N, C-alpha and C positions, 0 to 999 in steps of 0.2 A: 328444741332443746328440752330435756326432761325436767322433772321436778327437782332433782339434785344437781342441776347443771351449774358449772362454775361461772357461766356467763349468761345473762338474760338474752332473750331473743332481740330485744330493742338494742341492747348494748352490742350484741353481735352484728346486727345490721348496720349501726352507726360507726362502730370502730373498726370492725374487721371486714366484713363483706364489702362495704362501700369503698374501702381502701384499694381493693383489687378489681372491682367490677364497675367502678364509676370513674370515668376518664378525668373528672374534675378534682379528684383527690389523690393525685400521684405524689408520693413522697420520694425523697432522694434514696437511691439504692443502698447507701451505706448507713442508713438510719436504723439503729438498734431496735427501736420500737417496731419498725416494719418487719424485721425477722421474727420478733416475738408474736406479732399479729398473724404473720404467715404460719407459724407453728400452730396457733389456735385454729386457723382455718383448715390446715391439714388434719388436725385432730378431729375436728367436726366431720370431715370427709371419712376418716378412719372409723369413727364410731358409727356413722351412717352406713358404711360398707359392712360393718359387723352386724348391724341390725336389719339389713336387707333380707327379707324372706326369700328373695329369688336367688341369693347366693348361698354357697355352703357355709357352714359354721365358722371355720377359720380360714377365710378366703384370702388369696394372695393380694387382692386389691386393697383390702384393709391394711395388710402388713406394709404394702408400699406407701400408703398415706402415713402410716405410723413412722416409718423410716424417714420420710420427707420431713415430718414434724420434728422429729429429734434433730435432724440435720439443721433445720431452721432455728430451732431453739438454742442449740449449742454452737451456732456459727459465731456468736459473741459470748463473752464471759457474762454468766448470770450474776456473779458476785460484784462486778464493778458497777453496774446499773441495773438493779432488779426492777422490773415493771409489773404492773398488774397483769398484762397480757402474759407475761412469763409464768406468773403463779397460775393463771387460768390454764395454760398449756400443761404445766406440771400436774395439775388436779385432773386434767383430762387424760394424761398418761396413766394416773392411778386408776382411773375409771376403765380404761382399755385393759390394764393389767388385771383388774378384778374380773372383767368380762372373760378374759382368756382363762383365768384360773377356775371360774365357776362353771 
């Protein structure tokens, strides 16, 4: 994660990455927090795809992850129960939007 990242590397490892890549921390599928964390994970993948020097500037891989992140974030209402992970995903959306514009 970069200098202006919405989530620290430690928090990402503990809260997001481990949620999906460690069998000991499986949450119920209908958990709203899970979809927000999944959105953060997909946004990290999208930004990573955009920054990959082996790929073209606006590659389809990044767009696919961006769409998956949007779907995960908005699968539940943000206004009923806003989470820190939802805010992190929203800030990541802004980062990707800025990268696409510049």
